C-alpha positions as CSV (number, residue, x, y, z in Angstrom):
1,X,26.1,25.8,-5.7
2,X,24.5,23.7,-8.6
3,X,23.9,20.5,-6.6
4,X,21.3,18.3,-6.9
5,X,18.9,19.2,-4.5
6,X,16.3,17.5,-2.6
7,X,13.0,17.8,-0.8
8,X,11.7,19.6,2.4
9,X,8.3,18.5,4.2
10,X,5.9,18.6,7.1
11,X,7.2,19.8,10.5
12,X,6.8,18.2,13.5
13,X,9.3,16.9,16.4
14,X,10.9,13.7,16.1
15,X,11.4,11.3,19.0
16,X,15.0,12.2,20.1
17,X,17.9,10.9,22.3
18,X,21.1,12.2,23.5
19,X,24.5,11.5,21.2
20,X,28.1,11.9,22.1
21,X,29.5,15.5,21.4
22,X,26.1,17.3,22.4
23,X,24.5,16.5,19.4
24,X,20.9,14.9,19.6
25,X,19.5,11.8,17.7
26,X,16.5,12.1,15.9
27,X,14.2,9.4,14.9
28,X,12.5,9.1,11.7
29,X,10.7,7.1,9.2
30,X,11.0,7.3,5.4
31,X,11.5,4.5,2.7
32,X,10.3,1.9,4.5
33,X,13.3,2.6,7.1
34,X,13.9,3.9,10.6
35,X,16.2,6.6,10.2
36,X,18.8,8.0,13.3
37,X,20.0,11.1,12.4
38,X,22.3,13.7,14.4
39,X,21.0,16.1,11.2
40,X,17.5,17.5,12.3
41,X,15.4,16.4,9.6
42,X,11.7,17.9,9.8
43,X,11.2,16.7,6.8
44,X,10.8,13.4,7.6
45,X,8.1,11.7,9.8
46,X,9.1,11.2,13.2
47,X,9.3,7.7,14.7
48,X,9.8,6.2,17.9
49,X,13.4,5.2,19.0
50,X,14.0,1.6,17.5
51,X,17.0,-0.1,16.2
52,X,17.9,2.0,13.0
53,X,18.1,0.6,9.4
54,X,19.9,3.9,8.5
55,X,22.5,5.9,10.7
56,X,23.2,9.5,9.6
57,X,26.3,10.8,12.0
58,X,28.0,14.2,12.1
59,X,31.7,14.4,12.1
60,X,35.0,14.5,10.1
61,X,35.1,12.7,6.7
62,X,38.5,12.1,5.3
63,X,37.9,12.8,1.3
64,X,41.5,14.0,0.3
65,X,40.4,14.2,-3.3
66,X,37.9,16.6,-2.6
67,X,39.9,19.6,-2.8
68,X,41.6,18.7,-6.2
69,X,38.2,18.3,-7.8
70,X,37.0,21.7,-7.3
71,X,33.3,22.6,-6.2
72,X,31.9,19.2,-6.7
73,X,33.6,15.9,-6.0
74,X,32.7,12.2,-6.0
75,X,34.1,8.9,-5.5
76,X,32.7,5.4,-5.5
77,X,34.3,2.6,-4.0
78,X,33.0,-1.1,-3.3
79,X,31.9,-0.4,0.2
80,X,31.8,3.4,0.5
81,X,30.8,6.3,-1.7
82,X,31.7,9.9,-1.0
83,X,30.0,13.2,-2.5
84,X,31.1,16.6,-1.7
85,X,29.8,20.2,-2.1
86,X,32.5,22.9,-1.6
87,X,29.5,25.3,-0.5
88,X,27.8,22.4,1.8
89,X,29.9,19.5,3.0
90,X,31.1,16.1,2.3
91,X,28.9,12.9,2.8
92,X,30.2,9.5,3.0
93,X,27.9,6.4,2.3
94,X,28.8,3.2,4.3
95,X,27.2,-0.2,3.0
96,X,23.7,2.0,2.6
97,X,23.6,1.6,6.3
98,X,25.4,4.5,7.3
99,X,26.1,8.1,6.2
100,X,28.6,10.5,7.5
101,X,28.3,14.2,7.3
102,X,31.3,16.8,7.4
103,X,29.5,19.9,7.4
104,X,31.3,23.2,5.5
105,X,32.1,25.9,7.6
106,X,28.8,27.7,8.9
107,X,26.6,25.4,7.2
108,X,23.6,24.1,9.3
109,X,20.9,21.4,9.2
110,X,18.4,23.1,6.6
111,X,21.1,23.2,3.9
112,X,22.8,20.1,4.8
113,X,19.2,18.6,4.1
114,X,19.0,19.2,0.3
115,X,22.0,16.9,-0.8
116,X,21.2,14.4,2.3
117,X,17.8,13.7,1.3
118,X,18.0,13.9,-2.5
119,X,21.6,12.4,-4.3
120,X,23.0,11.3,-1.0
121,X,19.7,9.3,0.2
122,X,19.3,7.7,-3.5
123,X,22.5,6.6,-3.5
124,X,22.3,5.2,0.1
125,X,18.9,3.5,-1.4
126,X,20.5,2.2,-4.4
127,X,23.3,0.6,-2.3
128,X,20.4,-1.1,-0.1
129,X,19.2,-2.8,-3.6
130,X,16.5,-0.8,-4.4
131,X,16.0,0.7,-7.8
132,X,16.0,4.5,-7.6
133,X,14.5,6.7,-10.0
134,X,14.7,10.4,-10.4
135,X,11.1,11.2,-10.6
136,X,7.9,11.9,-8.5
137,X,5.3,9.2,-7.8
138,X,1.4,9.8,-6.7
139,X,-1.0,7.3,-5.4
140,X,-4.5,7.2,-7.0
141,X,-6.7,4.8,-5.0
142,X,-5.1,1.3,-4.8
143,X,-2.8,2.3,-8.0
144,X,0.3,4.5,-8.5
145,X,1.9,6.8,-11.5
146,X,5.4,7.8,-11.7
147,X,6.8,10.6,-13.6
148,X,9.6,10.8,-14.9
149,X,11.5,13.4,-17.6
150,X,13.9,15.9,-18.1
151,X,14.7,18.9,-16.1
152,X,11.6,21.6,-16.6
153,X,9.2,18.6,-18.1
154,X,6.9,19.1,-15.2
155,X,7.0,16.2,-12.7
156,X,6.8,18.1,-9.8
157,X,3.9,20.3,-11.1
158,X,2.2,17.6,-12.4
159,X,2.2,15.6,-9.1
160,X,1.2,18.7,-7.5
161,X,-1.8,19.1,-9.8
162,X,-2.9,15.5,-8.6
163,X,-2.4,16.2,-5.2
164,X,-4.7,19.3,-5.8
165,X,-7.1,16.5,-7.4
166,X,-7.5,14.6,-4.5
167,X,-4.8,12.1,-5.2
168,X,-1.7,11.4,-2.8
169,X,1.6,12.0,-2.5
170,X,4.1,9.2,-2.3
171,X,7.5,11.0,-3.1
172,X,9.1,13.4,-4.7
173,X,12.3,13.6,-6.7
174,X,13.5,10.4,-5.4
175,X,11.5,7.2,-5.9
176,X,12.7,4.0,-4.4
177,X,11.4,0.9,-5.9
178,X,11.2,-2.6,-4.1
179,X,11.7,-5.2,-6.6
180,X,12.0,-7.9,-4.1
181,X,8.7,-9.6,-5.7
182,X,9.6,-9.8,-9.2
183,X,5.5,-9.8,-10.4
184,X,4.7,-6.8,-8.0
185,X,7.2,-3.7,-7.9
186,X,6.2,-1.6,-5.3
187,X,6.8,2.3,-4.7
188,X,8.2,2.8,-1.0
189,X,6.6,6.1,0.4
190,X,9.3,8.8,1.0
191,X,8.0,11.9,2.8
192,X,5.4,14.6,2.5
193,X,6.9,17.6,0.6
194,X,6.8,18.7,-2.9
195,X,9.3,21.0,-4.7
196,X,7.3,23.5,-6.8
197,X,8.8,26.7,-8.9
198,X,6.6,30.0,-8.1
199,X,4.6,30.2,-11.1
200,X,3.8,26.4,-10.6
201,X,2.9,27.0,-6.8
202,X,0.8,30.1,-7.6
203,X,-1.2,28.1,-10.2
204,X,-1.8,25.0,-8.3
205,X,-2.3,26.6,-4.9
206,X,-2.2,23.6,-2.4
207,X,-4.1,24.4,0.1
208,X,-2.8,21.6,2.5
209,X,0.7,22.6,2.3
210,X,2.9,25.0,4.1
211,X,6.0,26.7,2.3
212,X,9.4,26.4,4.0
213,X,11.6,29.8,4.0
214,X,14.3,29.4,1.3
215,X,17.8,28.6,3.1
216,X,19.8,29.2,-0.2
217,X,19.5,32.0,-2.9
218,X,20.6,29.6,-5.5
219,X,17.5,27.3,-4.6
220,X,14.9,28.4,-7.0
221,X,12.0,25.9,-6.0
222,X,10.0,26.3,-2.7
223,X,9.5,23.3,-0.5
224,X,5.9,22.5,0.5
225,X,5.2,20.7,3.3
226,X,1.9,18.6,3.2
227,X,-0.3,18.7,6.2
228,X,-2.6,16.1,4.3
229,X,-2.4,14.4,1.0
230,X,0.5,12.0,1.7
231,X,0.4,8.2,1.2
232,X,2.3,6.7,4.2
233,X,1.8,2.7,2.7
234,X,3.6,1.4,-0.1
235,X,1.7,0.8,-3.6
236,X,2.2,-1.3,-6.6
237,X,3.7,0.3,-9.3
238,X,0.7,0.9,-11.9
239,X,2.4,3.5,-14.5
240,X,5.4,5.3,-15.4
241,X,5.1,8.2,-17.5
242,X,7.7,10.1,-19.6
243,X,6.6,13.3,-19.4
244,X,7.3,15.9,-22.7
245,X,5.5,19.2,-23.7
246,X,2.7,19.0,-26.0
247,X,0.0,21.0,-27.8
248,X,-2.7,18.7,-26.0
249,X,-2.9,16.0,-23.1
250,X,-2.3,13.1,-24.7
251,X,-0.9,9.5,-23.6
252,X,0.8,7.0,-26.0
253,X,2.2,4.0,-25.1
254,X,6.0,3.2,-25.3
255,X,7.1,0.0,-27.1
256,X,9.5,-2.4,-25.5
257,X,12.1,-1.2,-27.4
258,X,11.9,2.4,-25.9
259,X,10.6,1.5,-22.6
260,X,14.0,-0.1,-21.5
261,X,16.1,3.3,-22.4
262,X,13.5,5.3,-20.6
263,X,14.0,3.5,-17.1
264,X,17.8,3.5,-17.6
265,X,17.9,7.2,-18.5
266,X,15.8,8.3,-15.5
267,X,17.3,6.0,-12.7
268,X,18.7,8.0,-10.3
269,X,22.5,6.4,-10.2
270,X,22.9,7.1,-13.9
271,X,23.5,11.1,-12.9
272,X,26.8,9.8,-11.6
273,X,27.7,8.1,-14.6
274,X,29.5,4.9,-15.4
275,X,31.9,5.1,-12.2
276,X,28.9,4.6,-10.0
277,X,28.2,1.1,-11.1
278,X,31.4,-0.7,-10.5
279,X,31.7,-4.4,-11.2
280,X,28.6,-6.6,-11.5
281,X,26.7,-3.8,-10.0
282,X,26.2,-2.4,-13.7
283,X,24.6,-5.9,-14.8
284,X,22.6,-5.7,-11.4
285,X,21.0,-2.4,-12.4
286,X,20.3,-3.3,-16.0
287,X,18.5,-6.2,-14.6
288,X,16.4,-4.1,-12.5
289,X,15.5,-1.7,-15.1
290,X,14.5,-4.6,-17.5
291,X,12.4,-5.8,-14.6
292,X,10.3,-2.6,-14.3
293,X,10.2,-2.1,-18.1
294,X,9.0,-5.6,-18.6
295,X,6.2,-5.7,-16.0
296,X,5.2,-2.0,-15.8
297,X,3.3,0.0,-18.6
298,X,5.5,2.8,-19.7
299,X,3.7,5.7,-21.6
300,X,4.8,9.1,-23.1
301,X,2.8,11.6,-21.3
302,X,2.4,15.0,-23.4
303,X,1.5,17.9,-20.9
304,X,0.1,20.9,-22.6
305,X,2.0,24.1,-22.2
306,X,0.7,26.3,-19.9
307,X,-0.2,26.0,-16.4
308,X,-3.8,26.8,-16.7
309,X,-4.1,23.6,-18.6
310,X,-2.4,21.3,-16.3
311,X,-6.1,19.7,-15.2
312,X,-5.9,18.6,-18.5
313,X,-3.0,16.1,-17.9
314,X,-5.0,15.0,-14.7
315,X,-8.0,13.8,-16.7
316,X,-5.9,12.0,-19.2
317,X,-3.8,10.3,-16.4
318,X,-7.2,9.3,-14.5
319,X,-8.5,8.0,-17.9
320,X,-5.6,5.8,-18.4
321,X,-5.7,4.6,-15.0
322,X,-9.2,3.5,-15.4
323,X,-8.7,1.4,-18.1
324,X,-5.7,-0.5,-16.5
325,X,-6.8,-4.2,-16.1
326,X,-3.6,-5.4,-14.6
């Protein structure tokens, strides 16, 4: 299937209302939004019925180019964006306010949730004016840390070790930053779920998490729904770390010349290429990345090889945050 997948989290019935066609509308909250969804998303926190900020509806999506592009197809227009995975379905985002979902034959809500809460949600949040990073974020008291890095760098694993140490998850995989206050970038809380590979989960052993059953054989990480350890309020950004493997836990600041490219590299929208930033949106995105790079301390975090030493990285992060005076 080879699609960028997302997260799953704590179960619990959302408040529901009837929808046309026999489907049920579920109400949730995530990333500071009220979400009304015809796709069941128990990963999200339930919410009382209210005027939605984001609507998720199930029905036909006309994306004629999808079949000719193969197993994965994207198209980006000024007001609509299309993402299609042959094995899952087609998704259309309209102005960041509505997501239409056209499932592939035989595909149910649990599998739809993977792209819906990952790249589809990331693109919708981007369209709403947020800076979205492919990263994980943890609240540490009134401060916070964001973990960025290449695939396999240990973002979720390090986040899991921080949770085990008593800190709280803000979001995993999709980090949405509210930059409306130029001097105080804020991390919006996502939902209480963390993706972990089997070896990392075995080493960290999050007692406050429940593992959700695998829904597709090509999904190599399990979804850990947190019963506790989730931060439900927005937190100012304190540190961004670019994770790398090293011989020992070490933190070194990134200079101004290296900081901006790091933010750009790990912004979620860049995964789709230049086509996803038409017109003046590329300059807006660059300005957002520069705002974060100029305001927030960026550092390289070397994480020791071997899961037995992950707590060394946690200790280094806690020491670094304690020295933060801004």
